[in-house]
N, C-alpha and C positions, 0 to 999 in steps of 0.2 A: 946454329941455324943450318938449314939445308943449303947445300952449295951446288955450284955449276960443275958437275962431274960427268964425263962421258958415260953413256949408257948403251947397252946392246939392244937396240929396238928391232922388233919384228918388221916394222915399217916405219916410215917417217910419221911421227905423231903430229896430228893437226890440232890446233887449239880446240878445246872442247869444254863442255860443262857436264859435270856428273850430277845427277839428280837422284835423291833417295826419297823415302816417304815424307820426311820433314826437312831435309837439307838440300842446299845447292852448293856444289863445290866447283870453283872456277879459279882461273889464274888471278893472282893478286895484281892490282894496278896502283899507280901513284895516288889515285883517288882514295885508296884504302889505307894510306899511311897513318893518318890520325887514329883510325879505329884500331889498326894493328898495334900501334904504340900504346894506346890506352889499355888494350887487353893484355899485352905482353909485359907491361910495366908493373908486375905483381911478383913480389918475392916468392910466394908459394909456387908460382909457375916456373920461375927461373931456377929455383932450387931442385926442381924435378926434371929439368930439361938441360941436357949437357952443355949446349952452346949458347943459350940465351944469356946475355949479360944482365945485370941488375945494378942500377936502374936501366931501363930500356927506353931510349929516346926516339923521337921522330927521325933523327938522323940514322939511327940503327935500322928503322923500318924502311927508309928511303934506300939505303944500301942493299937491304935484303930484296926489296921489290925490283930494283934495277938488276940485281944478279939473276933473279928469276925471269925477268923480261928478256935477258940475253940468252936464256936457255930455251931453245926452240922445241925441246922434247916434251915439255909439259908433264912433269911428274910431281909438282907441288901445287896445292890448292888452298885457297881461302875457303873456309867453311862458313856458310851463311844459313841463318834460320830466320824466316819471315823477312828476308831481304836485308838483314843486319849481320855483319861479321861477328862470329863467335869464337874463331880460332883458326888453326892451320893444320893440315895433314899432308903428308907427301912421302916420297922415297928419297933417301939420302944415298948418293952414289959415291961418297968419298972413297969407299973400298969397292972398286968395280966388281969384284968377285963376291962381295957380300953386301948387296943392297939392303938398306935398313928402313923399315917403316918408322916414321917419326911423326909426332902429333902433340898438340897442346890445345887446350880450350880455356877461355876466360873463366875465372873462378865462379862468376854468377851462373855459368852454364854447366857446372859440374853436377853429377848425380842425376841426370835426366836421360841418359842413354845416347847422348849425341856423340860421345867419343867412339862408342862401338859402331854406331851407324856410319860415321865418317870414315873410320878405319876400314870397315868392310867395303865401302865404295872404292877407297884407294887400293885395297888389296885386289879387288876384282879388276880394276884398271891395270894394275901392275902385271898380273898374270895373263891378262888378255893382250896387252900391248908389248910386253918384253919377253925375250927368250931366255928366261932364267928359271932354274929349277927350285929355288928356295928364296925366302925372304926372312930376314932376321929382325929382331927388335929387342928392346930392353926396358926395364922399369927399375927405379931405385927400390931396394929391398924395403924401404920405409914407405912405399907408395902402392898399397894393395889395390887401389882403384884402377891404376894403370895396368897392373898385373891382371886384374879381372877382365879388362878390355881385351888384352892379348889372348887370354885363355878362351874367351867367348868367340874369338875370331879363329880359333883352331891352332894357335901357336902352342908349341910344346916346350917346356922348360929344358934348357940345355946346360945350365950351370950358373955360377956367379963369377963376375969379373969386377975388377976395380976400374972405374972410369973417372976422369977429371971433369968436374962441373965448374964452368966459368964463374957462375954466381957465388959458388961456395969458396972458390979459390983453392980447392983441394980435391982429392979423389975420395970416392965413396963406393960401397958395394952396389952392384947392379945385377939383378936377375936377368939372365939372357934367355931369349926364346927364339925358336925357329919354326917356320911354316913352310912345308914342302908343297910343290905344285900338286902332288897326288892327294894330300890331305885337303888342300883348298878345293880341288875338283869334287871331292866327296861331300864338301860342305857348302858349295857355292849356291845352293838353293835357299840360303838363309834369309833372303829377302830380295826385293826387286829394286834394282837401281838402273837407271837409264842414262844414256849418254847422247848429248846433242853436239854435233859438229858445229863449230862457229864459222 
């Protein structure tokens, strides 16, 4: 799960909502706990997401939402389509010098382009709000759909590493990717997303 880690902000981020053509991205609240738990309690998601346990309970969702509520910098978003939660996207700051894009979608929302759309909105937010020169991410080598999302967002493959996955209880190979600010700048006309301050 994404954690409360210090981030180098260009300015103090205020709560906001990101909007894309089909999606709304906003801070998760306790009212979202049931939906988050329902979506995340799927083995296929947990096996492709390093820190999600399986089974995933409402208690896990409460702990996650409270941790995000304590983080005033706003870098984790609940993804909604037609006012219904469909997943999460955000920046993991566990390694302050290596911020990492992380995301997952409920299984019923796979294959519709929502992952790419949500990732692009989070990437734009990251490079606009934070003074960092690159963003990293990863996908299990057995998850070509996630790899495709990263490549469509301009990430470049940087190697393979072993990472531990909580739901698997073991380590597995992960393709690692990197997106530089300069590559993002050349691609950022990929679509329109807007931001509303709350």
